[in-house]
C-alpha positions in Angstrom: 0.0 0.0 0.0 1.3 3.4 -1.0 0.8 6.2 1.6 1.6 9.9 1.4 2.8 11.1 4.8 2.4 14.8 5.7 6.0 15.2 7.0 7.6 17.9 9.1 10.7 16.0 10.1 9.8 16.3 13.8 9.3 13.6 16.4 5.7 12.7 15.6 6.0 12.4 11.8 9.3 10.6 12.0 7.9 8.0 14.4 5.1 7.5 11.9 7.4 6.1 9.2 8.3 2.7 11.0 4.8 2.5 12.5 3.2 2.8 9.0 5.4 -0.1 7.8 5.1 -2.3 10.8 1.5 -1.8 11.9 -0.3 -0.7 8.8 1.4 -2.6 6.0 2.5 0.5 4.1 5.3 -0.8 1.9 5.6 2.5 -0.1 5.9 5.7 1.9 6.0 9.1 0.2 6.9 11.9 2.5 5.9 15.5 1.8 7.4 18.6 3.5 5.8 21.9 2.6 8.0 25.0 3.0 5.9 27.8 4.5 8.8 29.7 5.9 10.5 27.2 8.2 14.3 27.7 8.7 16.3 26.3 5.7 18.2 23.9 7.8 15.0 22.5 9.2 13.8 21.8 5.6 17.1 20.2 4.7 17.1 18.1 7.9 13.6 16.8 7.1 14.7 15.8 3.6 17.8 14.0 4.9 15.9 12.2 7.7 13.1 11.1 5.4 15.5 9.6 2.8 17.5 8.0 5.6 14.3 6.3 6.8 13.8 4.9 3.3 11.0 7.1 1.9 10.4 8.8 -1.4 10.6 12.4 -0.4 9.1 15.7 -1.9 9.7 19.2 -0.7 7.2 21.8 -1.9 8.1 25.5 -1.8 4.8 27.2 -1.0 6.1 30.4 0.6 4.7 32.8 -2.0 1.4 31.0 -2.1 1.2 31.0 1.7 1.6 34.8 1.8 -0.7 35.5 -1.1 -3.5 33.1 -0.4 -3.4 32.6 3.4 -1.5 35.3 5.2 -2.9 38.2 3.2 -6.6 37.1 3.8 -5.8 36.7 7.5 -4.5 40.3 7.6 -7.6 41.6 5.8 -9.7 39.8 8.4 -7.6 40.8 11.4 -7.2 37.1 11.9 -6.9 36.5 15.6 -8.2 33.8 17.9 -8.3 34.5 21.7 -5.2 36.7 21.4 -3.3 34.4 19.0 -2.6 35.8 15.5 -3.6 32.8 13.4 -0.4 31.2 12.1 -0.2 27.4 12.5 -4.0 27.3 11.8 -3.8 28.9 8.4 -0.9 26.9 7.2 -2.5 23.5 7.7 -5.0 23.7 4.8 -2.2 24.7 2.4 0.0 21.8 3.6 -2.9 19.4 3.1 -3.5 20.9 -0.4 0.1 20.3 -1.4 0.0 16.8 0.0 -3.1 16.1 -2.2 -1.2 17.4 -5.3 1.7 15.1 -4.6 -0.7 12.2 -4.0 -2.3 12.7 -7.4 1.1 12.8 -9.0 2.3 9.6 -7.4 -1.0 7.7 -7.7 -1.9 7.4 -4.0 -5.1 8.0 -2.1 -4.0 7.0 1.4 -2.6 9.7 3.7 -0.8 9.6 7.0 -0.2 12.3 9.5 1.4 12.7 13.0 -1.4 14.6 14.7 -2.6 13.5 18.1 -6.2 12.9 19.1 -6.1 15.9 21.5 -5.0 18.7 19.2 -6.5 20.9 16.5 -4.4 19.8 13.6 -6.3 16.5 13.1 -9.4 18.6 12.3 -7.6 21.1 10.0 -5.6 18.6 8.0 -8.1 15.8 7.7 -11.0 18.2 6.7 -8.8 19.7 4.0 -7.7 16.2 2.7 -11.3 14.9 2.6 -12.5 18.1 0.9 -9.9 18.0 -1.8 -9.8 14.2 -2.2 -13.1 12.7 -0.9 -12.1 9.2 -1.8 -9.0 9.2 0.4 -8.2 7.1 3.4 -6.4 8.6 6.4 -4.1 6.9 8.9 -3.2 8.7 12.2 -0.8 6.4 14.1 -0.3 8.8 17.1 -4.1 8.9 17.6 -4.8 5.3 16.8 -2.2 4.0 19.3 -2.9 6.6 22.0 0.8 7.4 22.3 2.3 9.9 24.7 5.2 12.1 23.7 7.5 10.2 26.1 6.5 6.9 24.5 7.3 8.3 21.1 10.8 9.3 22.3 11.4 5.8 23.6 10.1 4.3 20.4 12.3 6.6 18.2 15.4 5.6 20.2 14.6 1.9 19.8 14.3 2.4 16.0 17.4 4.5 15.7 15.5 7.6 14.7 17.4 10.8 15.8 15.3 13.1 17.9 16.1 16.5 19.5 13.4 16.2 22.2 14.4 14.9 25.6 12.4 14.2 28.8 13.5 17.6 30.1 13.1 19.5 26.8 10.1 17.9 25.3 8.8 21.0 23.6 6.7 20.6 20.5 7.5 23.4 18.1 5.7 24.4 14.9 7.0 27.2 12.7 6.1 29.2 9.6 6.9 32.7 8.6 3.7 34.1 10.2 4.3 32.6 13.6 6.1 30.1 15.9 4.2 28.0 18.4 5.8 26.2 21.4 4.0 23.8 23.7 4.5 20.6 25.7 6.6 19.5 28.7 6.5 21.9 31.7 4.8 24.5 29.5 1.6 22.5 30.0 1.6 23.9 33.6 -0.2 27.3 33.3 1.8 28.5 36.3 5.3 27.6 34.9 7.3 30.6 33.7 8.4 30.0 30.1 12.2 29.5 30.0 14.1 31.8 27.7 15.4 28.8 25.7 12.0 28.3 24.0 12.2 31.6 22.1 14.1 31.9 18.8 12.6 35.0 17.1 12.4 37.5 20.0 15.0 38.9 22.3 14.6 39.1 26.0 13.9 42.6 27.4 17.4 43.0 28.8 19.0 42.4 25.4 16.7 44.7 23.4 18.0 48.1 22.2 17.4 50.9 24.7 16.5 53.4 21.9 13.1 52.9 20.2 12.8 52.4 16.5 9.9 53.8 14.4 9.0 52.0 11.3 6.4 52.7 8.6 4.3 50.1 6.8 2.6 50.9 3.5 -0.7 49.2 2.6 -2.6 48.8 -0.6 -6.0 47.2 -0.7 -5.6 46.0 2.9 -2.3 44.2 2.5 1.3 45.4 3.3 3.3 46.3 0.2 6.2 48.4 1.6 8.4 48.8 4.7 10.1 52.1 5.6 9.3 53.5 2.2 10.7 50.6 0.3 8.3 48.6 -1.8 8.8 44.8 -1.4 7.1 41.4 -1.8 5.1 39.8 0.9 7.6 37.1 1.8 10.5 39.6 2.1 8.4 42.1 4.1 7.1 39.5 6.6 10.6 38.0 7.1 12.2 41.5 7.5 9.6 42.5 10.1 10.1 39.3 12.0 13.7 40.3 12.4 13.1 44.0 13.2 10.2 43.6 15.7 11.8 40.5 17.2 15.0 42.5 17.9 12.9 44.8 20.1 11.2 41.9 21.9 7.9 42.4 20.2 5.6 39.4 19.6 5.7 37.1 22.6 2.3 35.7 23.5 1.5 33.4 26.5 -2.2 32.5 26.6 -4.8 30.0 27.8 -6.4 28.7 24.6 -9.6 26.8 24.0 -9.0 24.1 21.5 -11.6 22.8 19.1 -12.3 19.8 21.3 -13.0 22.0 24.3 -9.7 21.3 26.1 -8.2 24.4 27.7 -4.5 24.5 27.1 -1.5 26.8 27.7 0.1 28.0 24.4 3.2 30.1 23.8 3.7 32.0 20.5 6.2 34.2 18.8 4.8 36.3 16.1 6.7 39.6 15.7 5.6 40.5 12.1 2.0 39.4 12.6 1.7 41.4 15.8 2.9 44.6 14.2 1.2 44.2 10.8 -2.2 43.4 12.4 -1.9 46.4 14.7 -1.1 48.7 11.8 -3.9 47.3 9.7 -6.5 47.9 12.3 -5.2 51.4 12.8 -5.6 52.1 9.1 -9.1 50.6 9.0 -10.1 52.9 11.9 -9.0 55.9 9.7 -10.8 54.9 6.5 -13.8 52.8 7.3 -17.1 54.2 8.7 -18.2 53.5 12.2 -20.9 51.1 11.1 -18.5 49.3 8.7 -16.0 48.8 11.6 -18.7 47.6 13.9 -20.1 45.0 11.5 -16.7 44.0 10.3 -15.6 43.1 13.9 -18.4 40.5 13.8 -17.3 39.2 10.4 -13.7 39.1 11.4 -14.5 37.2 14.6 -16.5 34.6 12.7 -13.8 34.3 10.0 -11.1 33.8 12.6 -13.1 31.1 14.4 -13.6 29.3 11.1 -9.9 29.6 10.2 -8.9 28.3 13.6 -11.2 25.3 13.2 -9.7 24.5 9.7 -12.9 25.4 7.8 -10.8 27.1 5.2 -12.8 25.8 2.2 -16.3 26.3 3.8 -18.7 28.4 1.7 -19.5 30.7 4.6 -15.9 31.6 4.9 -15.8 32.6 1.3 -19.0 34.6 1.8 -17.4 36.5 4.6 -14.3 37.2 2.5 -16.5 38.8 -0.2 -17.6 41.4 2.4 -14.1 41.8 3.8 -12.5 42.3 0.4 -15.0 45.0 -0.4 -14.1 47.0 2.7 -10.4 46.6 1.9 -10.6 48.5 -1.3 -10.1 51.7 0.7 -7.6 50.3 3.2 -4.7 52.0 1.5 -2.1 54.3 3.3 0.8 54.3 5.6 1.0 53.5 9.4 4.0 54.4 11.6 4.7 52.2 14.6 7.3 52.7 17.4 9.0 49.6 18.7 10.6 49.5 22.1 11.3 47.0 24.9 8.6 44.5 23.8 5.9 47.1 23.0 4.6 48.2 19.6 2.6 51.5 19.5 0.9 53.2 16.6 2.3 56.8 16.4 0.9 57.9 13.0 -1.3 57.0 10.1 -2.4 58.6 6.8 -4.5 57.6 3.8 -6.0 59.2 0.7 -9.3 57.6 1.9 -9.2 59.0 5.4 -12.6 60.0 6.8 -10.9 62.5 9.1 -11.1 66.2 8.6 -8.9 68.4 10.7 -10.8 71.4 9.6 -14.1 70.0 11.0 -12.7 68.3 14.1 -10.2 70.9 15.3 -11.0 73.0 18.4 -9.5 76.0 16.7 -11.8 75.9 13.6 -15.2 77.3 12.9 -15.9 75.1 9.8 -18.2 73.1 12.0 -20.8 75.4 13.5 -21.1 74.2 17.1 -24.5 75.9 17.5 -26.1 73.4 15.2 -25.5 70.6 17.7 -27.9 72.0 20.3 -31.0 70.4 18.8 -29.6 66.9 18.5 -28.1 67.1 22.0 -31.5 67.9 23.4 -33.1 64.7 22.1 -30.0 62.5 22.7 -31.0 59.6 24.9 -34.7 60.6 24.8 -36.1 57.1 25.6 -33.8 56.7 28.6 -34.9 60.1 29.9 -38.5 59.1 29.4 -37.9 56.0 31.4 -36.6 57.9 34.4 -39.5 60.4 34.2 -41.9 57.5 34.5 -39.9 55.8 37.2 -40.0 58.9 39.3 -43.8 59.1 38.8 
C-alpha cells in the first residue's frame, strides 16, 4: 500500500514512518514537506531524515502562495483567535492541499499524519484532505495508538531515529513565517514561567535596544506592500519585520487557549511581524472605514477567525465572509507608523487618501463646524432613557 505522509521531520511524523510499515502494511511511503517559511536547515534536515528512513521524499516550496492566499486574507480579516494571530492554523489547509497534489502525481489515495487525538491539527488537516480528495483514506498512528510524547521518544530511540526532544526539553514546536508555536513539557503547567530557551525570534527585554525604532508600513487594498518607504514582496516584508520587531522583543504571547475539542491548554507563541502588521492594519481601518463598517466587520472578522482556527478554510460561509471583507479593503490604503521599544509596539501615526478624518471639521480651533447646530440633537439625545426615568419617578 502506498501512503503519502504529511511530514515535518519532527518527532511525531518521523515515528510515523516505521509505524506505518510495521503496523499498517504500508510498503511504499512518500513523505511531503511543505515549505511555508521554516528555517532552511529544518527543511534540509527533514529531507535527509526522510530519505535515511527509506521514503520517497518531496519538498514543496509554498512560501509565496502561503503569503498571497493565506496570510494576506488573514491580515484583511484581522485574523486572531483568543489573542493568537492565526499562524499554525492557516498553514494546515495549504499543507494538506500540497499533499493532495503530490498524492495525485504519485497515484496514491492514502494519507498519514502525525497529529494526536487531543489537538487541533487533526481537524484542520483531515478536513482539507477529505474536501480536496473525498475518496482518500487517512491513517493517524499517534491517535490510533494513543501514544504519549514520552512513549514516542522511547520508540524513536529503539528504532534509531534521531530526535532532539528529551524528557526535560520535550517542547513541541511548529514554525512558519507568520508565527512560531511552542507547547508541551512543563509549559503545560499554566503557572510555569516559560524558559528563555523556548524563544528563537524575539530577544529578552534585557537584550533589546534601549533606543526605540519607528517603522512605517505601506498598505494597498488591505495588505502590506512596503516597509520604511521601500516597496517589497510579501515574503520579504514579513521576514524582515520578524527580524526587526523580534530584535525589540515584540511578539511574545502566552495565553490559555480553548482548543476545538474544548480542552483548555496553555500556548506560547512568537509572532513579531504578525503582531505589528495586524496592529497597523486595524489602525488604518479605523481611519478609512465608517463607524458602522467597523462595527459590523468586527463580527465578520471574529467569525472568519473562528472558522480559520477550526480548519474550515474551504467552507462556503468563509468565502461569503471574504466577499464582504474584500469590499471593505478597497479603501484600506495608506501608511502607518509604529514605534517599537522593549517589547511594545505603539501606533504613532497614520495617513491615507481615503481618510474619513477632517482636521478642519474636528479641530477645536476651527469654525468650519458650526457648534451651534449641535444644540437640537443634543436635546433629544438619549430621549427614551430620559422618558424611562421620568416614568420611574412618577
